[in-house]
C-alpha positions as a printed Julia matrix, in Angstrom:
164×3 Matrix{Float64}:
 -21.76   21.13   -96.23
 -25.15   22.65   -96.91
 -25.92   25.51   -99.18
 -26.08   28.77   -97.29
 -29.21   29.72   -99.2
 -32.27   28.52   -97.28
 -34.84   26.7    -99.32
 -38.25   25.3    -98.61
 -38.6    21.9    -97.0
 -40.04   18.99   -98.98
 -41.85   16.12   -97.32
 -40.88   12.8    -98.86
 -42.5     9.47   -97.99
 -40.49    6.28   -98.51
 -41.78    2.83   -99.43
 -42.05    1.87   -95.74
 -44.14    4.99   -95.02
 -41.41    7.0    -93.27
 -41.69   10.72   -93.91
 -38.53   12.76   -94.32
 -38.37   16.54   -94.26
 -35.57   17.54   -96.59
 -34.41   20.95   -97.78
 -35.39   21.46  -101.38
 -31.8    22.13  -102.52
 -30.73   18.75  -101.12
 -33.76   16.78  -102.27
 -33.73   18.17  -105.79
 -30.26   16.81  -106.44
 -32.53   13.98  -107.51
 -34.01   14.81  -110.9
 -36.91   12.48  -110.11
 -37.77   14.32  -106.89
 -37.33   17.66  -108.63
 -39.98   16.74  -111.22
 -42.28   15.28  -108.56
 -41.91   18.39  -106.39
 -43.1    20.54  -109.27
 -46.09   18.23  -109.8
 -46.98   17.73  -106.11
 -46.81   21.41  -105.1
 -46.7    21.17  -101.32
 -47.97   17.62  -100.94
 -45.98   14.7    -99.62
 -43.82   13.22  -102.37
 -44.13    9.43  -102.52
 -41.08    7.24  -103.2
 -42.62    3.83  -103.63
 -39.38    2.02  -104.45
 -36.88    3.4   -101.9
 -36.75    2.15   -98.3
 -36.16    4.65   -95.49
 -32.79    3.21   -94.44
 -31.43    3.63   -97.96
 -33.1     7.0    -98.47
 -31.49    8.27   -95.25
 -28.08    7.35   -96.7
 -28.94    8.97  -100.03
 -29.89   12.18   -98.23
 -26.7    12.01   -96.16
 -24.68   11.84   -99.41
 -26.73   14.65  -101.01
 -26.2    16.94   -98.0
 -22.44   16.5    -98.37
 -22.54   17.12  -102.13
 -25.22   19.79  -102.48
 -22.64   22.5   -103.08
 -20.35   20.48  -105.35
 -21.53   21.81  -108.68
 -18.93   21.18  -111.32
 -15.95   21.85  -109.03
 -14.08   18.56  -109.33
 -11.04   19.92  -107.52
 -13.2    20.52  -104.45
 -14.51   16.99  -104.68
 -11.04   15.47  -105.03
  -9.82   17.3   -101.96
 -12.49   17.75   -99.34
 -14.81   14.83   -99.96
 -12.63   12.04  -101.3
 -12.03   10.46   -97.89
 -15.61   11.02   -96.76
 -16.94    9.33   -99.91
 -14.55    6.4    -99.5
 -15.89    5.86   -95.98
 -19.5     6.36   -97.11
 -19.21    3.53   -99.63
 -17.64    1.08   -97.15
 -20.85   -0.9    -96.97
 -21.8    -4.49   -97.57
 -22.83   -5.68  -100.99
 -26.58   -5.57  -100.29
 -26.49   -1.94   -99.13
 -24.36   -0.97  -102.14
 -26.88   -2.66  -104.44
 -29.76   -0.72  -102.86
 -27.81    2.55  -103.01
 -27.16    1.97  -106.72
 -30.8     1.1   -107.33
 -31.97    4.2   -105.45
 -29.46    6.49  -107.19
 -30.63    5.16  -110.53
 -34.33    5.41  -109.68
 -33.93    8.9   -108.19
 -31.7     9.98  -111.09
 -28.74   11.18  -109.03
 -25.98   10.57  -111.52
 -22.95   11.53  -109.36
 -24.09    9.15  -106.61
 -24.71    6.42  -109.17
 -21.28    6.94  -110.74
 -19.5     6.85  -107.37
 -21.41    3.73  -106.35
 -20.56    2.01  -109.62
 -16.92    2.91  -109.12
 -17.05    1.32  -105.68
 -18.49   -1.84  -107.25
 -15.73   -1.87  -109.89
 -13.16   -1.49  -107.1
 -14.74   -4.48  -105.31
 -14.29   -6.82  -108.29
 -11.08   -5.39  -109.73
  -8.26   -7.92  -109.71
 -10.49  -10.84  -108.8
 -10.66  -14.06  -110.77
 -13.83  -15.11  -112.53
 -14.46  -17.65  -109.77
 -14.0   -15.02  -107.04
 -16.45  -12.7   -108.8
 -18.96  -15.54  -109.12
 -18.65  -16.18  -105.37
 -18.93  -12.48  -104.52
 -22.07  -12.08  -106.66
 -23.52  -15.51  -105.89
 -23.47  -16.52  -109.56
 -23.66  -20.22  -110.27
 -21.25  -21.48  -112.91
 -23.51  -23.28  -115.37
 -20.77  -24.05  -117.9
 -19.56  -27.61  -118.26
 -15.81  -28.08  -118.04
 -15.71  -28.58  -121.8
 -17.66  -25.35  -122.46
 -15.41  -23.41  -120.13
 -12.26  -24.82  -121.76
 -13.59  -23.97  -125.22
 -14.46  -20.42  -124.17
 -10.99  -19.92  -122.68
  -9.36  -21.25  -125.87
 -11.38  -18.84  -128.0
 -10.53  -15.96  -125.68
  -6.82  -16.73  -125.73
  -6.75  -17.2   -129.5
  -8.42  -13.82  -129.98
  -6.0   -12.19  -127.52
  -3.02  -13.78  -129.25
  -4.42  -12.7   -132.62
  -4.69   -9.11  -131.37
  -1.13   -9.25  -130.02
   0.14  -10.38  -133.44
  -1.78   -7.54  -135.05
  -0.38   -5.01  -132.57
   3.19   -6.19  -133.19
   2.84   -5.62  -136.93
């Protein structure tokens, strides 16, 4: 959905020198672009840390959400399925979407992307998360056992406290 109010078109240049022409209402969902648009006044806005393939996806998301405002009921109904499909991407693309959303200061996109990441790791074991994120386990068996013992003793201590 795109706002019915026509706005000027901003030219935005990505890190790989692709130039996008984006309606101001859509582009300025990014606080970073909004500030740069005020400073650049009609010039091409450079995005030195966002690649065109990721920026195209960011703009796709912004076009869908430009009219959201604070209407969470609208979001829950009309866009929930679209957003779920939008975030069905591999880990590398999700990482770049999160990085772009953070860099461009688009908080709703960042929050949705983070939620997708949480959903990816939810219910997984520590070892499964390490594999998913390519994290090497640098604990010795003894260190891991000791950490688990401390964790369990603190959990058991909290349970005793809760029961009192």
